[in-house]
TIBAMAR-184160 format. One record per residue: x negated, y negated, z negated of N, C-alpha, C, O in turn; residue in three letters; residue number from 1. Coordinates in steps of 0.001 Angstrom, whole numbers, padded with zeros to 6 digits. Layout:
BEGIN
ATOM       n.u       n.v       n.w      ca.u      ca.v      ca.w       c.u       c.v       c.w       o.u       o.v       o.w   res     n
ATOM         X         Y         Z         X         Y         Z         X         Y         Z         X         Y         Z   ALA   NUM
...
//
This chain:
BEGIN
ATOM       n.u       n.v       n.w      ca.u      ca.v      ca.w       c.u       c.v       c.w       o.u       o.v       o.w   res     n
ATOM    080726   -038551   -013115    080711   -039989   -012888    082091   -040543   -013231    083106   -039851   -013148   MET     1
ATOM    082088   -041794   -013613    083346   -042435   -013953    083376   -043826   -013326    082504   -044655   -013584   TRP     2
ATOM    084385   -044065   -012507    084643   -045389   -011947    085740   -046018   -012791    086920   -045706   -012628   SER     3
ATOM    085340   -046906   -013693    086276   -047558   -014611    086754   -048866   -013978    085947   -049746   -013679   ALA     4
ATOM    088055   -048986   -013777    088591   -050136   -013059    088499   -049894   -011567    087986   -050735   -010828   GLY     5
ATOM    088993   -048750   -011119    088776   -048288   -009739    089693   -048918   -008697    089504   -048692   -007502   CYS     6
ATOM    090679   -049700   -009120    091613   -050347   -008190    092231   -049322   -007239    092892   -048386   -007688   ALA     7
ATOM    092026   -049487   -005940    092680   -048611   -004955    091806   -047451   -004497    092116   -046793   -003504   LYS     8
ATOM    090718   -047200   -005213    089962   -045976   -005014    088779   -046011   -004077    088125   -044986   -003885   GLY     9
ATOM    088479   -047153   -003487    087355   -047189   -002551    086045   -046767   -003215    085260   -046019   -002632   GLU    10
ATOM    085814   -047249   -004432    084555   -046957   -005111    084399   -045470   -005451    083376   -044883   -005097   GLU    11
ATOM    085368   -044838   -006122    085158   -043414   -006425    085095   -042539   -005174    084352   -041558   -005150   PRO    12
ATOM    085855   -042872   -004143    085765   -042098   -002904    084409   -042313   -002236    083856   -041383   -001651   TYR    13
ATOM    083872   -043522   -002317    082529   -043767   -001782    081488   -042955   -002538    080551   -042430   -001936   SER    14
ATOM    081645   -042848   -003860    080744   -042014   -004653    080828   -040556   -004204    079809   -039875   -004090   LEU    15
ATOM    082036   -040087   -003952    082222   -038703   -003508    081567   -038472   -002145    080910   -037452   -001937   ALA    16
ATOM    081741   -039410   -001226    081117   -039284    000098    079596   -039302   -000034    078913   -038476    000572   ILE    17
ATOM    079069   -040226   -000812    077628   -040307   -001022    077092   -039004   -001612    076062   -038493   -001174   LEU    18
ATOM    077788   -038482   -002592    077376   -037231   -003218    077408   -036085   -002221    076491   -035263   -002198   THR    19
ATOM    078432   -036017   -001407    078534   -034975   -000385    077396   -035102    000622    076826   -034097    001048   GLU    20
ATOM    077067   -036320    000997    075986   -036539    001958    074629   -036140    001375    073775   -035618    002091   GLU    21
ATOM    074434   -036380    000103    073153   -036078   -000544    073041   -034609   -000923    071992   -033993   -000739   ILE    22
ATOM    074130   -034047   -001455    074049   -032703   -002030    075413   -032039   -002003    076160   -032123   -002978   ASN    23
ATOM    075744   -031392   -000922    077068   -030773   -000801    077152   -029417   -001493    078235   -028835   -001560   SER    24
ATOM    076047   -028903   -002005    076055   -027579   -002633    076611   -027606   -004056    077149   -026606   -004529   LYS    25
ATOM    076488   -028722   -004726    076936   -028817   -006117    078030   -029870   -006254    077737   -031064   -006322   ASN    26
ATOM    079279   -029442   -006295    080346   -030427   -006447    080223   -031186   -007765    079693   -030668   -008748   PRO    27
ATOM    080701   -032377   -007769    080646   -033221   -008955    082064   -033564   -009395    083026   -033426   -008639   VAL    28
ATOM    082159   -034007   -010620    083436   -034510   -011114    083352   -036026   -011133    082426   -036601   -011707   GLU    29
ATOM    084309   -036657   -010513    084379   -038109   -010505    085727   -038501   -011090    086780   -038146   -010562   ILE    30
ATOM    085673   -039231   -012178    086891   -039743   -012795    087076   -041178   -012329    086122   -041955   -012276   TYR    31
ATOM    088296   -041515   -011999    088611   -042865   -011538    089801   -043357   -012337    090870   -042747   -012329   ALA    32
ATOM    089599   -044471   -013028    090665   -044981   -013883    090937   -046450   -013609    090074   -047196   -013146   THR    33
ATOM    092152   -046832   -013910    092564   -048222   -013823    093766   -048393   -014740    094459   -047421   -015044   ASP    34
ATOM    094013   -049593   -015171    095176   -049852   -016023    096462   -049965   -015197    097562   -049775   -015717   ILE    35
ATOM    096312   -050275   -013910    097462   -050508   -013034    097920   -049197   -012387    097228   -048650   -011529   ASP    36
ATOM    099071   -048704   -012797    099562   -047422   -012281    099870   -047478   -010789    099737   -046467   -010100   THR    37
ATOM    100274   -048628   -010280    100539   -048761   -008841    099242   -048600   -008034    099234   -047942   -006994   GLU    38
ATOM    098166   -049193   -008508    096865   -049034   -007839    096418   -047577   -007869    095908   -047062   -006874   SER    39
ATOM    096606   -046917   -008999    096233   -045510   -009128    097030   -044661   -008132    096474   -043771   -007489   ILE    40
ATOM    098325   -044937   -008007    099171   -044178   -007073    098685   -044363   -005633    098637   -043403   -004863   ALA    41
ATOM    098326   -045591   -005275    097807   -045852   -003925    096463   -045173   -003714    096213   -044591   -002659   GLN    42
ATOM    095607   -045248   -004711    094278   -044644   -004604    094391   -043136   -004405    093663   -042562   -003596   ALA    43
ATOM    095273   -042511   -005115    095452   -041062   -005033    095769   -040614   -003605    095352   -039535   -003185   TYR    44
ATOM    096497   -041433   -002870    096880   -041094   -001492    095676   -041073   -000547    095690   -040357    000454   LYS    45
ATOM    094646   -041847   -000857    093470   -041896    000008    093770   -042462    001377    093176   -042044    002371   GLY    46
ATOM    094687   -043407    001436    095111   -044010    002705    094643   -045464    002755    094859   -046237    001821   LYS    47
ATOM    093989   -045819    003881    093480   -047173    004042    093742   -047663    005457    093647   -046893    006413   TYR    48
ATOM    094074   -048952    005592    094229   -049493    006947    092845   -049832    007497    091852   -049817    006769   ASP    49
ATOM    092799   -050131    008769    091520   -050344    009464    090672   -051423    008806    089446   -051310    008793   ALA    50
ATOM    091287   -052460    008263    090507   -053541    007654    089752   -053068    006410    088699   -053617    006088   SER    51
ATOM    090272   -052061    005709    089635   -051555    004486    088446   -050637    004781    087603   -050422    003910   ARG    52
ATOM    088371   -050095    005999    087275   -049188    006346    086363   -049761    007425    085546   -049041    007999   VAL    53
ATOM    086502   -051056    007699    085745   -051662    008800    084232   -051580    008608    083490   -051583    009590   LYS    54
ATOM    083759   -051507    007359    082310   -051439    007107    081800   -050014    006919    080615   -049810    006655   ASN    55
ATOM    082673   -049042    007050    082249   -047647    006948    081576   -047262    008269    082171   -047434    009333   VAL    56
ATOM    080349   -046746    008216    079693   -046340    009460    080555   -045350    010251    081213   -044481    009678   PRO    57
ATOM    080538   -045499    011567    081393   -044705    012447    081236   -043200    012194    082221   -042463    012170   HIS    58
ATOM    080001   -042758    012008    079746   -041332    011768    080459   -040841    010500    081055   -039764    010500   GLU    59
ATOM    080397   -041630    009427    081058   -041245    008180    082577   -041339    008306    083309   -040523    007747   LEU    60
ATOM    083030   -042327    009034    084473   -042481    009255    085024   -041243    009968    086066   -040705    009593   LEU    61
ATOM    084316   -040815    010983    084742   -039641    011753    084648   -038360    010914    085487   -037468    011037   ARG    62
ATOM    083636   -038280    010073    083392   -037071    009287    084363   -036917    008106    084770   -035801    007782   LYS    63
ATOM    084733   -038037    007463    085490   -037952    006218    086917   -038494    006271    087649   -038401    005285   TYR    64
ATOM    087317   -039053    007401    088662   -039627    007514    089369   -039075    008744    088740   -038671    009722   PHE    65
ATOM    090692   -039070    008666    091533   -038774    009823    092348   -040030    010087    092856   -040658    009158   GLU    66
ATOM    092470   -040389    011356    093215   -041595    011727    094587   -041196    012270    094749   -040128    012859   ALA    67
ATOM    095565   -042068    012063    096868   -041850    012690    097043   -042884    013806    096139   -043679    014062   ASP    68
ATOM    098174   -042875    014452    098400   -043788    015578    098817   -045190    015130    099117   -046039    015969   ASN    69
ATOM    098838   -045441    013823    099193   -046761    013293    097985   -047484    012703    098128   -048449    011953   LYS    70
ATOM    096792   -047001    013055    095552   -047623    012587    095334   -047446    011078    094721   -048293    010430   ASN    71
ATOM    095842   -046340    010530    095597   -045966    009139    094585   -044839    009107    094510   -044020    010023   ASN    72
ATOM    093813   -044812    008040    092805   -043778    007863    093078   -043053    006556    093330   -043676    005524   TYR    73
ATOM    093024   -041726    006613    093294   -040875    005457    092054   -040060    005143    091477   -039423    006025   PHE    74
ATOM    091648   -040084    003881    090495   -039278    003467    090810   -037803    003598    091923   -037364    003305   LEU    75
ATOM    089829   -037047    004037    089991   -035603    004160    089928   -034950    002773    089417   -035535    001818   LYS    76
ATOM    090446   -033753    002688    090634   -033042    001422    089430   -032879    000531    089534   -033107   -000674   GLY    77
ATOM    088286   -032491    001072    087135   -032203    000224    086749   -033407   -000631    086415   -033253   -001806   ILE    78
ATOM    086790   -034568   -000065    086431   -035786   -000801    087497   -036113   -001844    087174   -036483   -002972   ILE    79
ATOM    088737   -035978   -001471    089836   -036259   -002406    089822   -035286   -003586    090197   -035659   -004698   ARG    80
ATOM    089399   -034055   -003354    089380   -033047   -004419    088370   -033378   -005511    088541   -032956   -006655   GLU    81
ATOM    087334   -034119   -005180    086297   -034423   -006158    086684   -035544   -007118    086019   -035744   -008135   TRP    82
ATOM    087753   -036278   -006804    088120   -037445   -007604    089412   -037173   -008366    090414   -036754   -007787   VAL    83
ATOM    089372   -037418   -009675    090540   -037295   -010540    090950   -038694   -010981    090172   -039403   -011618   THR    84
ATOM    092168   -039087   -010643    092673   -040408   -011008    093509   -040326   -012279    094244   -039366   -012508   PHE    85
ATOM    093371   -041361   -013091    094106   -041409   -014350    094261   -042865   -014778    093362   -043682   -014576   LYS    86
ATOM    095394   -043174   -015361    095575   -044508   -015941    094762   -044568   -017230    094761   -043623   -018019   ARG    87
ATOM    094070   -045692   -017434    093278   -045862   -018642    093177   -047339   -018978    092878   -048172   -018121   ASN    88
ATOM    093428   -047641   -020223    093293   -048987   -020757    091934   -049051   -021457    091739   -048406   -022487   ASP    89
ATOM    091011   -049809   -020917    089656   -049857   -021462    089609   -050371   -022902    088679   -050051   -023643   LEU    90
ATOM    090583   -051148   -023292    090576   -051699   -024641    091089   -050683   -025656    090498   -050523   -026724   ILE    91
ATOM    092176   -049999   -025334    092859   -049191   -026338    092746   -047677   -026184    092907   -046958   -027170   ASN    92
ATOM    092480   -047178   -025006    092517   -045734   -024786    091198   -045051   -025150    090152   -045690   -025257   ASP    93
ATOM    091282   -043753   -025332    090118   -042912   -025582    089376   -042736   -024262    089991   -042650   -023199   VAL    94
ATOM    088065   -042685   -024339    087223   -042539   -023154    086778   -041095   -022975    086956   -040256   -023858   PHE    95
ATOM    086196   -040827   -021814    085585   -039536   -021523    084293   -039420   -022323    083817   -040405   -022889   PHE    96
ATOM    083729   -038223   -022369    082428   -038058   -023028    081500   -037258   -022115    081947   -036554   -021211   SER    97
ATOM    080200   -037384   -022373    079205   -036658   -021595    079068   -037136   -020161    078720   -036355   -019275   GLY    98
ATOM    079340   -038411   -019925    079309   -038977   -018575    077868   -039320   -018190    077106   -039843   -019003   ILE    99
ATOM    077508   -039019   -016942    076166   -039342   -016439    076075   -040782   -015937    075072   -041459   -016161   ASP   100
ATOM    077127   -041247   -015257    077126   -042591   -014669    078506   -043217   -014869    079527   -042611   -014545   ILE   101
ATOM    078522   -044428   -015402    079752   -045215   -015481    079558   -046429   -014582    078581   -047167   -014709   ILE   102
ATOM    080504   -046618   -013676    080490   -047798   -012818    081720   -048622   -013188    082857   -048172   -013048   ILE   103
ATOM    081468   -049815   -013653    082543   -050709   -014077    082213   -052092   -013527    081700   -052959   -014235   CYS   104
ATOM    082519   -052270   -012256    082118   -053495   -011568    083278   -054477   -011500    084408   -054120   -011167   ARG   105
ATOM    082961   -055720   -011826    083917   -056825   -011723    085155   -056616   -012583    086274   -056939   -012184   ASN   106
ATOM    084929   -056072   -013765    086008   -055875   -014736    085760   -056733   -015974    086695   -057327   -016511   VAL   107
ATOM    084500   -056803   -016434    084186   -057554   -017649    084561   -059030   -017560    084813   -059672   -018580   PHE   108
ATOM    084598   -059557   -016364    084917   -060977   -016203    086312   -061317   -016723    086621   -062486   -016953   ILE   109
ATOM    087149   -060308   -016909    088514   -060526   -017387    088635   -060437   -018901    089721   -060640   -019444   TYR   110
ATOM    087522   -060134   -019603    087568   -059931   -021037    086748   -060974   -021784    085768   -061505   -021261   PHE   111
ATOM    087163   -061258   -023013    086395   -062132   -023893    085130   -061399   -024340    085018   -060183   -024188   THR   112
ATOM    084192   -062148   -024887    082947   -061543   -025354    083197   -060447   -026393    082591   -059380   -026286   LYS   113
ATOM    084059   -060656   -027392    084311   -059567   -028356    084887   -058307   -027699    084542   -057193   -028093   PRO   114
ATOM    085754   -058475   -026709    086302   -057307   -026014    085231   -056632   -025161    085205   -055406   -025053   LEU   115
ATOM    084351   -057421   -024557    083236   -056841   -023795    082371   -055984   -024710    081986   -054873   -024346   GLN   116
ATOM    082066   -056501   -025900    081266   -055747   -026862    081962   -054443   -027243    081330   -053391   -027332   GLU   117
ATOM    083265   -054527   -027467    084062   -053347   -027825    083993   -052294   -026722    083775   -051115   -027001   HIS   118
ATOM    084176   -052711   -025489    084170   -051778   -024356    082762   -051229   -024127    082608   -050036   -023864   ILE   119
ATOM    081745   -052064   -024219    080364   -051593   -024061    080012   -050538   -025110    079317   -049567   -024813   LEU   120
ATOM    080491   -050734   -026325    080263   -049746   -027376    080940   -048421   -027010    080364   -047352   -027212   ASN   121
ATOM    082145   -048491   -026481    082856   -047284   -026055    082135   -046632   -024863    082043   -045406   -024794   LYS   122
ATOM    081631   -047435   -023936    080855   -046881   -022816    079605   -046170   -023345    079273   -045067   -022908   PHE   123
ATOM    078924   -046814   -024284    077727   -046212   -024873    078050   -044824   -025424    077317   -043866   -025180   TYR   124
ATOM    079138   -044725   -026159    079536   -043448   -026754    079987   -042433   -025705    079928   -041230   -025958   ASN   125
ATOM    080429   -042881   -024556    080868   -041983   -023484    079706   -041416   -022673    079796   -040313   -022134   SER   126
ATOM    078624   -042173   -022591    077479   -041745   -021784    076646   -040695   -022509    076481   -040751   -023727   LEU   127
ATOM    076127   -039742   -021751    075138   -038809   -022302    073848   -039604   -022499    073699   -040686   -021932   ARG   128
ATOM    072923   -039085   -023290    071628   -039749   -023460    070962   -039903   -022104    070875   -038939   -021343   ASP   129
ATOM    070492   -041103   -021795    069853   -041379   -020517    070827   -041669   -019396    070409   -041874   -018257   GLY   130
ATOM    072129   -041690   -019694    073141   -041989   -018681    073072   -043444   -018252    072485   -044280   -018939   GLY   131
ATOM    073678   -043738   -017110    073591   -045071   -016513    074918   -045808   -016566    075989   -045213   -016446   TYR   132
ATOM    074821   -047113   -016747    075960   -048026   -016677    075664   -049034   -015577    074596   -049645   -015550   LEU   133
ATOM    076618   -049202   -014675    076468   -050167   -013589    077646   -051127   -013660    078802   -050706   -013661   ILE   134
ATOM    077346   -052419   -013719    078397   -053440   -013763    078253   -054358   -012543    077314   -054221   -011760   ILE   135
ATOM    079191   -055287   -012395    079193   -056187   -011249    078053   -057180   -011270    077536   -057529   -012331   GLY   136
ATOM    077666   -057631   -010091    076540   -058568   -009966    076802   -059902   -010667    075860   -060565   -011100   LYS   137
ATOM    078059   -060297   -010780    078386   -061567   -011425    078529   -061408   -012940    078865   -062366   -013637   ALA   138
ATOM    078275   -060207   -013446    078467   -059930   -014866    077122   -059665   -015543    076132   -059329   -014893   GLU   139
ATOM    077116   -059824   -016844    075953   -059463   -017644    076451   -058744   -018879    077587   -058940   -019311   THR   140
ATOM    075596   -057911   -019442    075994   -057300   -020703    075618   -058250   -021826    074617   -058962   -021747   ILE   141
ATOM    076423   -058251   -022860    076182   -059158   -023983    074863   -058791   -024645    074439   -057636   -024621   VAL   142
ATOM    074226   -059786   -025231    072871   -059592   -025750    072796   -058472   -026787    071776   -057787   -026870   SER   143
ATOM    073846   -058272   -027574    073842   -057211   -028574    073715   -055835   -027914    073127   -054922   -028492   GLU   144
ATOM    074263   -055687   -026711    074222   -054405   -026007    072820   -054067   -025527    072516   -052901   -025276   ALA   145
ATOM    071969   -055068   -025398    070601   -054797   -024931    069810   -053985   -025956    068735   -053467   -025651   LYS   146
ATOM    070336   -053879   -027145    069707   -053042   -028163    069871   -051561   -027801    069000   -050746   -028106   ILE   147
ATOM    070975   -051220   -027158    071273   -049816   -026872    071190   -049461   -025386    071319   -048294   -025018   VAL   148
ATOM    070973   -050475   -024529    070838   -050238   -023088    069530   -050851   -022592    069201   -051988   -022930   PHE   149
ATOM    068780   -050082   -021780    067586   -050591   -021109    067981   -051144   -019750    068862   -050596   -019087   ASP   150
ATOM    067334   -052229   -019331    067498   -052729   -017968    066745   -051796   -017026    065542   -051594   -017186   ASP   151
ATOM    067435   -051234   -016058    066795   -050421   -015030    066577   -051292   -013801    065508   -051271   -013192   VAL   152
ATOM    067594   -052049   -013449    067534   -052955   -012303    068441   -054134   -012635    069645   -054100   -012381   ASP   153
ATOM    067846   -055175   -013207    068622   -056316   -013681    069356   -057024   -012543    070485   -057478   -012729   GLU   154
ATOM    068730   -057125   -011369    069382   -057793   -010238    070662   -057088   -009805    071629   -057738   -009409   ASN   155
ATOM    070668   -055765   -009881    071838   -054996   -009471    072676   -054537   -010657    073631   -053778   -010496   ASN   156
ATOM    072317   -054997   -011834    073060   -054734   -013069    073185   -053245   -013377    074277   -052740   -013639   ARG   157
ATOM    072050   -052556   -013340    071990   -051133   -013661    071266   -051000   -015009    070164   -051516   -015194   VAL   158
ATOM    071914   -050300   -015936    071380   -050122   -017276    071381   -048637   -017641    072184   -047863   -017120   TYR   159
ATOM    070470   -048246   -018543    070388   -046852   -019001    070579   -046823   -020513    070046   -047656   -021247   ARG   160
ATOM    071352   -045844   -020951    071589   -045669   -022378    070314   -045251   -023072    069668   -044281   -022676   LYS   161
ATOM    069951   -045993   -024118    068812   -045618   -024948    069248   -044525   -025917    070398   -044477   -026354   LYS   162
ATOM    068323   -043672   -026232    068580   -042679   -027279    068160   -043324   -028590    066998   -043691   -028766   SER   163
ATOM    069090   -043457   -029490    068781   -044059   -030791    068873   -042953   -031829    069923   -042339   -032017   ILE   164
ATOM    067772   -042717   -032487    067715   -041614   -033453    067697   -042138   -034855    067650   -041357   -035805   LYS   165
//
């Protein structure tokens, strides 16, 4: 899985927790990238104040986080081990390949239509056949991309890579 535009890491760590809850027997690789190196450094630490974890169910908070006496929460090792953080510029850098799921939420809103098309093309090439792309609810994929992506859940902006032969 790849969380593109991961900010301070909540999304990729949530993916890791979800994966652990569903299937702890098969570890997964989760890549988390952002253009902002400061955000990546913070995300790597896995440290969040109480306001950032207020919506995490108590059971999961207790299971996957350790609290200190200053109201900070630190992710436990197993979850942190599943996530690899890296700086990545979606416009100019090389992407991963063979990805099953790309989550890029609330990032396209910062790009022009031509740049969105460019990035969507790179996402297409990064996904394995049948892989999924998930974008933010306030975003849409450009009409040209609908040629290579099927709508799986339009309301939640989930798309699947078409196999084009």
